[in-house]
TORLUMVEX-724385 format. One record per residue: residue in one letter; x, y, z of N, C-alpha, C in turn. Coordinates in steps of 0.02 Angstrom, whole numbers, padded with zeros to 5 digits, always signed. Example, Ala and Ser with C-alpha at 12.3 -4.5 7.8 and 13.67 -1.06 7.14 Angstrom:
REM residues 2
a+00660-00284+00390+00615-00225+00390+00660-00165+00390
s+00642-00112+00354+00684-00053+00357+00645+00002+00394
END
This chain:
REM residues 380
m-00545+03930-00979-00601+03911-00936-00647+03864-00974
p-00678+03817-00941-00722+03770-00977-00783+03805-01006
a-00807+03779-01063-00865+03809-01096-00930+03789-01064
v-00930+03736-01024-00991+03711-00993-00982+03709-00918
v-01029+03735-00883-01029+03732-00810-01090+03692-00788
r-01080+03640-00750-01134+03599-00727-01168+03631-00667
v-01234+03635-00669-01272+03663-00614-01258+03621-00552
g-01243+03655-00496-01229+03619-00435-01157+03599-00427
e-01111+03625-00468-01041+03605-00464-01007+03646-00409
v-01020+03626-00347-00992+03660-00289-00970+03608-00239
p-00927+03627-00193-00904+03579-00143-00962+03556-00099
a-00952+03499-00068-01003+03474-00021-01010+03523+00037
t-01070+03528+00064-01083+03573+00120-01111+03532+00178
e-01082+03541+00237-01107+03507+00296-01141+03558+00341
g-01193+03537+00375-01227+03581+00421-01270+03632+00384
p-01286+03689+00417-01329+03739+00386-01299+03765+00321
v-01342+03777+00272-01319+03798+00206-01312+03874+00205
e-01256+03899+00180-01248+03971+00172-01266+03991+00101
l-01273+04055+00089-01300+04080+00026-01259+04057-00034
q-01193+04059-00028-01151+04040-00084-01167+03969-00108
g-01170+03922-00062-01184+03853-00081-01254+03844-00109
w-01303+03880-00079-01373+03873-00101-01380+03897-00173
v-01353+03957-00188-01360+03985-00255-01319+03945-00306
a-01258+03928-00288-01216+03890-00335-01246+03822-00351
a-01281+03792-00303-01312+03727-00316-01366+03733-00369
r-01398+03791-00374-01452+03801-00422-01428+03829-00489
f-01376+03870-00488-01356+03906-00549-01285+03890-00571
g-01247+03854-00532-01177+03842-00548-01134+03897-00518
y-01072+03879-00502-01029+03926-00467-01010+03986-00511
r-01001+03974-00576-00981+04030-00619-01035+04083-00622
l-01098+04063-00631-01152+04112-00633-01161+04145-00564
y-01152+04106-00512-01155+04136-00445-01103+04191-00438
r-01041+04177-00460-00987+04225-00453-01000+04288-00494
i-01030+04281-00554-01041+04337-00599-01102+04378-00579
f-01157+04343-00563-01221+04378-00556-01247+04385-00484
f-01220+04347-00437-01247+04349-00370-01198+04376-00318
k-01136+04356-00323-01088+04368-00269-01079+04442-00253
t-01060+04482-00303-01042+04552-00290-01102+04591-00265
y-01159+04585-00300-01217+04623-00279-01240+04604-00209
t-01242+04539-00196-01265+04517-00130-01219+04541-00075
e-01154+04541-00087-01108+04564-00036-01112+04640-00027
k-01131+04676-00081-01144+04748-00072-01204+04758-00027
v-01257+04719-00039-01318+04727+00001-01304+04716+00075
w-01269+04662+00092-01263+04642+00162-01199+04665+00195
g-01149+04683+00155-01087+04707+00185-01045+04654+00218
i-01059+04590+00204-01021+04534+00231-01012+04483+00176
p-00962+04439+00181-00952+04388+00129-01014+04343+00123
a-01027+04319+00062-01085+04276+00049-01081+04211+00088
t-01021+04191+00107-01013+04129+00147-01036+04138+00219
q-01051+04201+00239-01075+04214+00307-01149+04230+00308
i-01183+04226+00250-01254+04241+00246-01292+04175+00243
q-01342+04167+00284-01380+04106+00285-01422+04099+00222
a-01433+04037+00200-01468+04024+00137-01542+04043+00141
d-01568+04055+00200-01638+04073+00207-01656+04133+00164
w-01610+04181+00159-01623+04241+00120-01636+04223+00047
a-01592+04185+00016-01601+04166-00053-01663+04123-00062
a-01674+04078-00015-01731+04032-00020-01797+04070-00020
q-01801+04125+00019-01862+04165+00021-01869+04207-00043
r-01813+04237-00066-01817+04287-00118-01820+04258-00188
i-01789+04199-00199-01788+04172-00267-01810+04099-00268
k-01855+04080-00222-01879+04012-00221-01914+03995-00287
n-01909+03934-00308-01939+03908-00369-01907+03935-00433
l-01854+03974-00426-01816+03996-00485-01752+03956-00489
n-01738+03928-00548-01675+03894-00559-01650+03912-00628
l-01593+03884-00647-01563+03902-00711-01608+03886-00770
l-01641+03828-00769-01685+03809-00824-01743+03859-00830
n-01775+03876-00774-01830+03924-00775-01808+03991-00803
a-01750+04014-00782-01725+04079-00805-01712+04079-00880
v-01680+04026-00905-01665+04021-00977-01730+04017-01017
l-01776+03975-00996-01840+03969-01033-01878+04035-01033
s-01876+04071-00978-01911+04135-00975-01880+04185-01024
a-01814+04183-01032-01780+04230-01077-01791+04212-01150
l-01795+04147-01166-01800+04124-01235-01872+04118-01260
k-01919+04111-01214-01988+04099-01233-02032+04155-01205
p-02044+04208-01243-02086+04263-01219-02155+04237-01201
s-02183+04265-01147-02250+04246-01127-02285+04307-01099
k-02350+04300-01088-02389+04355-01061-02384+04359-00985
g-02346+04317-00957-02340+04318-00884-02304+04256-00861
t-02292+04252-00796-02259+04194-00769-02286+04181-00699
e-02284+04117-00679-02306+04100-00612-02252+04114-00560
i-02191+04128-00582-02135+04137-00536-02125+04212-00525
t-02135+04234-00463-02132+04305-00448-02067+04337-00468
t-02011+04300-00460-01946+04327-00476-01941+04348-00549
l-01981+04317-00594-01975+04329-00665-02034+04368-00695
i-02079+04394-00654-02136+04429-00682-02114+04490-00722
d-02149+04505-00777-02130+04562-00819-02184+04615-00821
r-02239+04608-00784-02290+04659-00781-02331+04652-00718
f-02353+04708-00692-02395+04709-00632-02424+04778-00625
d-02477+04783-00585-02509+04848-00573-02468+04887-00522
y-02466+04954-00532-02427+04997-00488-02466+05061-00475
p-02474+05082-00413-02510+05145-00399-02476+05203-00436
k-02516+05246-00467-02488+05298-00511-02440+05345-00474
l-02452+05357-00410-02407+05400-00371-02368+05361-00319
g-02363+05295-00329-02323+05254-00284-02364+05220-00230
p-02334+05170-00196-02370+05131-00145-02398+05172-00088
g-02370+05231-00076-02396+05272-00022-02469+05288-00029
m-02495+05285-00091-02566+05297-00102-02609+05247-00063
m-02585+05185-00057-02623+05134-00021-02628+05152+00053
w-02572+05174+00082-02572+05190+00154-02614+05253+00167
e-02611+05301+00121-02651+05361+00129-02726+05344+00126
r-02744+05299+00081-02814+05278+00076-02836+05241+00139
a-02793+05198+00165-02809+05162+00226-02819+05212+00284
r-02774+05261+00289-02782+05312+00341-02848+05349+00335
d-02865+05368+00274-02928+05405+00263-02989+05364+00283
l-02987+05299+00269-03043+05256+00287-03049+05248+00363
v-02992+05243+00397-02994+05238+00470-03023+05301+00500
v-03000+05359+00477-03024+05422+00503-03099+05431+00488
k-03120+05411+00428-03190+05417+00409-03235+05378+00455
q-03210+05321+00481-03250+05279+00525-03241+05297+00599
g-03210+05354+00612-03204+05377+00680-03140+05360+00715
g-03093+05328+00681-03029+05310+00711-02981+05369+00711
e-02926+05360+00747-02875+05412+00751-02809+05384+00725
v-02776+05420+00682-02711+05400+00655-02660+05452+00677
l-02611+05430+00716-02559+05475+00741-02495+05465+00701
m-02468+05518+00675-02406+05516+00637-02349+05545+00680
e-02288+05523+00665-02229+05548+00701-02238+05541+00777
t-02261+05482+00797-02272+05469+00869-02237+05403+00888
p-02173+05405+00901-02136+05343+00916-02160+05311+00981
v-02160+05244+00980-02178+05205+01039-02117+05202+01085
v-02127+05219+01149-02071+05217+01196-02082+05166+01252
r-02143+05141+01260-02156+05094+01314-02218+05053+01299
i-02216+04989+01315-02275+04945+01311-02285+04913+01379
e-02339+04930+01412-02353+04902+01478-02383+04833+01471
r-02363+04789+01517-02393+04722+01517-02409+04702+01589
q-02466+04670+01596-02488+04646+01661-02539+04590+01652
n-02540+04545+01699-02587+04488+01697-02582+04449+01631
g-02521+04441+01606-02510+04400+01547-02531+04431+01482
r-02540+04498+01479-02559+04531+01418-02529+04601+01416
a-02524+04629+01356-02505+04700+01349-02568+04741+01362
s-02560+04794+01402-02619+04833+01423-02619+04905+01399
a-02561+04933+01381-02559+05003+01360-02495+05017+01323
v-02496+05069+01281-02438+05091+01244-02427+05165+01259
t-02365+05183+01273-02347+05253+01282-02308+05277+01221
v-02332+05332+01191-02299+05360+01133-02279+05432+01148
l-02235+05459+01107-02216+05529+01111-02254+05566+01057
s-02301+05609+01078-02341+05649+01032-02324+05722+01042
d-02295+05753+00991-02271+05822+00997-02223+05829+01055
g-02182+05778+01064-02131+05780+01115-02155+05764+01185
r-02219+05750+01194-02247+05735+01260-02272+05663+01262
p-02262+05629+01319-02287+05560+01324-02363+05558+01326
r-02390+05508+01292-02462+05498+01290-02476+05424+01299
r-02516+05407+01348-02531+05337+01363-02595+05317+01328
l-02592+05261+01291-02649+05236+01253-02667+05166+01277
p-02722+05157+01311-02743+05088+01331-02752+05045+01269
a-02737+04981+01275-02738+04937+01216-02766+04869+01234
r-02813+04844+01192-02836+04775+01198-02795+04729+01154
a-02768+04756+01099-02726+04718+01053-02677+04767+01021
i-02618+04742+01005-02566+04784+00975-02540+04748+00913
v-02540+04782+00857-02509+04757+00795-02446+04798+00785
s-02389+04765+00785-02324+04800+00785-02284+04785+00722
s-02264+04837+00687-02217+04830+00631-02150+04862+00648
m-02141+04884+00711-02076+04911+00732-02026+04854+00734
p-01961+04869+00730-01911+04815+00732-01923+04769+00791
l-01920+04704+00778-01935+04654+00829-01894+04664+00892
p-01828+04678+00889-01791+04690+00951-01817+04750+00989
a-01836+04804+00953-01861+04864+00987-01928+04850+01021
l-01970+04808+00990-02033+04790+01020-02022+04756+01087
v-01978+04707+01088-01966+04669+01150-01935+04713+01203
k-01888+04757+01184-01854+04798+01232-01896+04857+01257
a-01954+04870+01223-02000+04922+01246-02046+04896+01301
m-02045+04831+01314-02091+04802+01362-02074+04824+01434
s-02127+04836+01473-02119+04855+01543-02172+04817+01584
p-02150+04775+01631-02081+04759+01651-02040+04728+01595
a-01975+04737+01599-01930+04713+01547-01927+04637+01546
p-01913+04608+01488-01904+04535+01483-01841+04514+01521
p-01833+04449+01533-01772+04424+01566-01710+04436+01524
p-01650+04434+01554-01588+04450+01519-01576+04409+01456
e-01594+04345+01457-01580+04303+01398-01622+04325+01338
v-01682+04352+01350-01724+04377+01296-01695+04443+01269
v-01673+04486+01314-01642+04549+01292-01579+04535+01253
e-01541+04485+01275-01479+04467+01240-01495+04442+01169
a-01548+04403+01162-01568+04381+01095-01589+04440+01051
a-01624+04487+01080-01644+04547+01043-01583+04587+01020
d-01534+04594+01064-01474+04631+01047-01433+04596+00993
g-01443+04531+00985-01405+04493+00936-01432+04496+00866
l-01491+04527+00856-01519+04534+00788-01494+04598+00757
h-01476+04595+00693-01445+04651+00660-01484+04671+00597
y-01473+04733+00577-01506+04760+00518-01455+04793+00472
r-01472+04796+00409-01432+04833+00360-01472+04895+00341
d-01439+04952+00341-01472+05015+00326-01464+05032+00252
f-01497+05085+00231-01506+05097+00159-01510+05172+00146
l-01483+05194+00090-01494+05263+00069-01500+05266-00007
t-01541+05312-00029-01551+05323-00101-01529+05394-00118
v-01492+05399-00171-01476+05465-00199-01516+05472-00263
a-01564+05519-00262-01608+05530-00319-01581+05586-00363
l-01568+05571-00426-01541+05620-00473-01591+05634-00528
v-01607+05698-00538-01652+05719-00590-01613+05728-00655
v-01634+05693-00708-01600+05696-00773-01652+05701-00828
p-01632+05721-00889-01680+05720-00944-01707+05650-00956
q-01768+05646-00980-01800+05581-00991-01758+05537-01037
a-01725+05566-01086-01684+05528-01133-01624+05496-01100
a-01605+05520-01042-01547+05492-01006-01567+05431-00964
g-01632+05416-00962-01654+05358-00923-01648+05294-00962
f-01683+05242-00938-01682+05177-00972-01751+05146-00963
p-01771+05099-01005-01839+05073-01003-01854+05028-00944
d-01804+05000-00912-01814+04954-00856-01833+04992-00793
n-01865+04957-00746-01879+04987-00681-01816+04998-00641
w-01770+04949-00645-01707+04957-00610-01653+04915-00644
i-01591+04931-00629-01533+04894-00653-01492+04874-00592
y-01475+04810-00588-01432+04787-00533-01359+04796-00554
i-01320+04824-00509-01250+04840-00524-01204+04789-00492
h-01174+04746-00533-01128+04696-00508-01056+04721-00507
t-01042+04776-00541-00974+04802-00547-00944+04814-00478
p-00887+04782-00462-00858+04791-00396-00824+04859-00386
g-00810+04896-00440-00774+04959-00434-00815+05018-00413
v-00881+05009-00404-00924+05063-00380-00962+05039-00319
r-00986+05086-00279-01020+05067-00218-01096+05061-00227
v-01123+05091-00279-01194+05086-00292-01213+05013-00306
g-01270+04991-00279-01291+04922-00289-01347+04915-00340
r-01389+04967-00348-01445+04963-00394-01464+05033-00414
v-01489+05039-00475-01514+05104-00500-01586+05096-00521
q-01630+05135-00491-01701+05134-00511-01715+05193-00558
n-01760+05181-00605-01785+05235-00647-01859+05246-00628
f-01871+05296-00587-01939+05306-00561-01988+05324-00616
g-01964+05353-00670-02008+05367-00726-02034+05305-00760
s-01998+05249-00753-02021+05186-00782-02074+05154-00737
w-02073+05169-00672-02126+05144-00628-02192+05177-00645
s-02190+05242-00652-02251+05279-00668-02232+05348-00695
p-02260+05369-00751-02244+05435-00778-02270+05491-00733
y-02316+05475-00687-02343+05526-00642-02295+05542-00585
l-02241+05504-00578-02193+05516-00525-02141+05569-00544
v-02138+05587-00608-02086+05633-00632-02117+05689-00673
k-02080+05742-00682-02103+05797-00724-02095+05780-00797
e-02136+05811-00839-02133+05798-00911-02064+05815-00938
g-02037+05768-00976-01971+05779-01006-01914+05762-00960
r-01929+05740-00898-01877+05723-00850-01891+05654-00822
t-01840+05624-00793-01849+05565-00752-01805+05571-00691
c-01813+05526-00645-01773+05526-00583-01741+05458-00575
l-01675+05458-00571-01638+05396-00561-01619+05391-00487
g-01639+05337-00455-01623+05326-00385-01565+05278-00377
l-01508+05302-00356-01450+05259-00346-01452+05234-00274
e-01453+05168-00266-01462+05137-00201-01396+05114-00172
y-01384+05135-00110-01323+05115-00074-01343+05079-00011
f-01311+05022+00002-01326+04981+00060-01271+04996+00111
v-01292+05019+00170-01245+05047+00217-01260+05022+00287
n-01216+05041+00334-01229+05032+00405-01234+05101+00437
e-01285+05111+00477-01294+05176+00509-01231+05196+00545
g-01206+05256+00528-01145+05281+00560-01082+05271+00519
d-01086+05233+00463-01025+05223+00423-01013+05284+00378
d-00961+05280+00335-00941+05339+00298-00995+05365+00251
l-01031+05320+00217-01083+05342+00172-01142+05371+00210
w-01161+05340+00265-01217+05365+00305-01203+05436+00330
e-01141+05448+00351-01123+05513+00379-01104+05565+00326
m-01097+05544+00264-01078+05590+00211-01132+05643+00200
s-01113+05703+00184-01162+05756+00173-01202+05742+00110
d-01262+05770+00107-01305+05759+00049-01270+05782-00015
a-01236+05839-00013-01202+05865-00072-01147+05817-00096
d-01110+05787-00048-01057+05740-00067-01087+05675-00094
l-01144+05654-00067-01177+05595-00094-01201+05606-00165
v-01228+05665-00179-01249+05681-00247-01189+05680-00294
d-01132+05707-00272-01071+05707-00313-01049+05635-00326
l-01049+05593-00274-01029+05523-00281-01074+05487-00330
a-01140+05494-00323-01186+05460-00367-01178+05484-00439
t-01166+05548-00449-01156+05575-00516-01094+05545-00548
r-01040+05540-00509-00978+05511-00536-00987+05437-00553
e-01023+05400-00510-01030+05329-00523-01076+05315-00582
l-01127+05357-00593-01167+05349-00654-01125+05356-00716
a-01079+05405-00715-01034+05415-00772-00985+05356-00778
q-00959+05333-00721-00912+05277-00722-00944+05214-00751
l-01009+05206-00740-01045+05148-00767-01066+05158-00840
g-01056+05218-00867-01074+05232-00936-01148+05243-00946
l-01184+05261-00893-01256+05270-00898-01276+05342-00913
v-01247+05389-00877-01267+05460-00885-01206+05504-00877
e-01198+05553-00921-01144+05601-00914-01159+05649-00857
p-01108+05670-00821-01119+05716-00764-01156+05780-00783
s-01145+05804-00843-01178+05867-00864-01253+05860-00869
a-01278+05798-00873-01351+05788-00881-01387+05789-00814
v-01351+05787-00759-01382+05786-00693-01402+05858-00674
e-01466+05870-00664-01491+05937-00649-01493+05952-00575
r-01511+05904-00533-01512+05913-00461-01515+05844-00428
g-01504+05844-00363-01504+05780-00328-01525+05787-00256
y-01547+05730-00227-01571+05727-00158-01548+05661-00128
a-01540+05660-00062-01521+05599-00027-01574+05582+00026
v-01592+05518+00029-01642+05495+00078-01612+05435+00115
r-01611+05437+00181-01583+05383+00222-01639+05343+00256
i-01634+05277+00253-01684+05233+00283-01648+05185+00331
p-01656+05195+00396-01625+05148+00444-01663+05082+00447
k-01627+05030+00463-01655+04963+00474-01699+04940+00415
a-01673+04946+00355-01711+04928+00296-01713+04853+00285
y-01660+04817+00304-01655+04746+00289-01635+04707+00351
p-01677+04659+00373-01656+04615+00427-01601+04568+00402
v-01547+04563+00441-01489+04523+00419-01498+04451+00440
y-01486+04406+00392-01489+04333+00404-01418+04308+00418
d-01390+04328+00475-01324+04305+00492-01329+04243+00536
p-01273+04208+00548-01277+04146+00587-01308+04158+00656
g-01356+04115+00673-01388+04119+00738-01450+04163+00740
y-01465+04198+00685-01522+04244+00687-01588+04206+00699
a-01597+04148+00667-01660+04111+00673-01672+04089+00745
e-01620+04067+00779-01627+04046+00848-01646+04106+00893
r-01617+04164+00878-01633+04224+00918-01706+04246+00906
v-01727+04243+00843-01797+04260+00828-01844+04213+00865
e-01826+04149+00867-01868+04100+00901-01875+04115+00975
v-01820+04137+01006-01823+04156+01076-01873+04213+01087
l-01871+04263+01044-01917+04320+01051-01989+04299+01036
r-01998+04258+00985-02065+04234+00968-02097+04198+01027
e-02060+04152+01057-02087+04112+01111-02103+04156+01171
w-02060+04204+01186-02072+04246+01244-02134+04290+01232
l-02141+04318+01173-02200+04360+01158-02264+04319+01162
a-02262+04259+01133-02322+04217+01132-02344+04197+01202
e-02296+04188+01247-02313+04166+01315-02334+04224+01359
h-02302+04282+01352-02311+04336+01400-02356+04393+01375
v-02360+04403+01310-02404+04456+01282-02438+04430+01218
p-02482+04380+01224-02512+04349+01165-02556+04397+01125
n-02574+04454+01153-02614+04503+01115-02571+04553+01077
v-02506+04541+01074-02460+04580+01032-02445+04540+00969
h-02455+04571+00911-02450+04536+00847-02396+04568+00804
p-02335+04539+00802-02283+04566+00757-02301+04553+00684
v-02291+04603+00641-02306+04596+00570-02251+04630+00529
g-02248+04613+00465-02204+04649+00419-02132+04627+00422
r-02092+04658+00380-02021+04640+00374-01983+04654+00438
n-01986+04715+00463-01950+04731+00525-01982+04698+00585
g-02048+04697+00586-02083+04672+00644-02071+04598+00656
m-02057+04560+00604-02046+04488+00611-01974+04467+00596
h-01933+04516+00579-01864+04503+00559-01861+04451+00503
k-01905+04462+00453-01909+04417+00395-01905+04458+00332
y-01862+04436+00286-01851+04474+00224-01907+04459+00174
n-01968+04477+00193-02026+04465+00150-02033+04519+00096
n-02068+04501+00043-02088+04551-00006-02142+04595+00026
q-02158+04651-00008-02209+04696+00018-02277+04662+00024
d-02294+04620-00026-02360+04588-00024-02364+04538+00033
h-02309+04502+00046-02308+04456+00102-02313+04494+00168
s-02280+04551+00173-02283+04590+00234-02353+04615+00247
m-02387+04638+00193-02456+04660+00200-02501+04603+00222
l-02487+04543+00195-02528+04485+00212-02522+04467+00286
t-02462+04474+00314-02454+04459+00386-02498+04505+00428
a-02503+04569+00407-02545+04616+00444-02619+04600+00436
m-02639+04580+00376-02709+04562+00365-02728+04501+00406
l-02684+04451+00409-02698+04391+00448-02697+04407+00523
a-02654+04453+00544-02653+04473+00615-02720+04505+00634
a-02746+04548+00589-02812+04578+00603-02865+04524+00608
d-02861+04473+00565-02907+04417+00569-02902+04381+00637
n-02840+04373+00660-02829+04338+00723-02860+04377+00782
i-02855+04443+00779-02885+04484+00832-02961+04473+00836
l-02990+04458+00777-03062+04446+00774-03080+04373+00788
g-03029+04332+00803-03045+04264+00824-03016+04208+00781
a-02984+04225+00725-02954+04173+00683-02890+04146+00715
r-02861+04095+00686-02801+04063+00715-02748+04053+00661
h-02734+04104+00621-02682+04100+00571-02613+04100+00603
d-02566+04062+00574-02496+04066+00595-02461+04115+00547
t-02457+04177+00567-02429+04229+00523-02355+04217+00508
w-02321+04179+00551-02250+04167+00540-02237+04119+00482
q-02289+04087+00457-02281+04041+00401-02291+04074+00333
v-02309+04138+00332-02316+04173+00269-02249+04176+00233
n-02248+04155+00169-02188+04152+00128-02140+04098+00150
v-02165+04048+00188-02123+03991+00206-02158+03926+00186
e-02219+03916+00209-02254+03854+00194-02278+03852+00122
d-02297+03793+00099-02316+03783+00029-02371+03830+00006
d-02419+03844+00049-02476+03885+00028-02456+03955+00007
y-02396+03976+00027-02375+04045+00013-02316+04047-00035
h-02299+03992-00066-02242+03992-00113-02256+04039-00172
e-02202+04069-00198-02208+04116-00253-02243+04087-00314
s-02234+04024-00327-02258+03996-00389-02334+03994-00393
g-02367+03999-00335-02439+03994-00335-02463+03922-00341
r-02417+03873-00341-02436+03803-00346-02422+03769-00279
h-02464+03721-00262-02451+03683-00200-02400+03630-00216
e-02344+03631-00180-02291+03583-00194-02277+03543-00131
s-02253+03484-00140-02230+03446-00082-02161+03471-00064
g-02144+03466-00001-02078+03489+00020-02076+03497+00095
t-02020+03520+00120-02012+03526+00192-02047+03586+00220
g-02060+03638+00179-02088+03699+00204-02036+03742+00239
r-01973+03722+00239-01921+03760+00272-01901+03819+00227
a-01869+03869+00259-01847+03927+00221-01788+03909+00176
a-01746+03860+00195-01688+03841+00156-01693+03767+00138
p-01725+03750+00082-01744+03681+00070-01692+03636+00039
v-01636+03661+00014-01590+03617-00020-01518+03628+00002
m-01479+03576-00003-01408+03581+00009-01373+03536-00042
t-01307+03540-00046-01272+03502-00095-01233+03445-00062
t-01224+03392-00101-01183+03337-00079-01150+03308-00141
p-01088+03285-00137-01053+03262-00198-01083+03199-00227
s-01086+03195-00294-01107+03134-00328-01045+03098-00352
s-01054+03039-00378-00997+03000-00400-00961+03033-00458
s-00995+03075-00497-00963+03108-00554-00924+03169-00534
g-00931+03190-00470-00896+03250-00448-00939+03311-00448
a-00995+03309-00484-01041+03366-00483-01087+03360-00423
g-01112+03416-00400-01157+03415-00342-01226+03393-00363
r-01263+03367-00317-01333+03352-00327-01373+03381-00269
k-01436+03397-00280-01476+03428-00229-01514+03376-00189
i-01516+03385-00124-01556+03342-00082-01595+03385-00034
a-01648+03357-00007-01687+03395+00043-01645+03405+00105
a-01646+03466+00131-01606+03482+00190-01642+03460+00253
END
């Protein structure tokens, strides 16, 4: 095999760029194959050639091979590129502390926070949403509404509308897909952990995609002398892993830790399984057009409904970007005119923190052959 791989050495791509071409154009095909292909296909459960480049463009924008090498060779106290940051503040008992604090502040000011109350219906009349019906303790409860901020899955939001949207809107909602997720948490001695927050697993012979060490996030999350390793599996609701019993999942995770050479089975003291449906919006072909159909219908028929967050907007945003969409939505209810759909897309929200010229699109580059045979990047 050649000792040198030229960045962008990939075939020409016509039309919309898929993830394989986008990543290979920035890192070279060999590095794509070693470091991106297997993990990414574990996450999404489909070949990388069927994943739209929007996902990579959002998650690793402003990162390229030169930046990655310089970051590894030149230690610094920080970086402007989110993908390469090496330190940040973390709530001692996890991000849930923020939501608990927000709940307490709402209640303190006289508001009501209902938990375990799924939305089953959103009434609309006279060009606006007027009420929400939820199930509280198994009984329907109607709540009049002047404005609605929704983080429920975007298709579920649209299909909860009453009267129902026209068939073409429902069809677009049905065409959006999600990838589900489960974590198997294994309690092991602290010495069996590792100093990193997580390790990405590229090995194709195991089904685990990533291993988190919760003790590295915060020592307050684990008992003294112990840590908790969270083995992450990317699944589809109803598949073999999703339906597997908790005990069998713990056995599988224990075996795969040993297969990876990380922890001997005898070191695992106990385990738990947690399932999270609709964890990742899928960027498959046609998803952007379907989202646009739903966006336009909501804006025209229920402008006082504000979709926010990863599920609510069907956008693979980071947690901070998702929180920002909700903050801007609250601003809009008070009279501002923010375009929340541009968070993590337009220049003002780029990871680098620098204002750059560019298209502002989610997938900004594609490859085209040069006279030397290597690819070059052009604006898409």
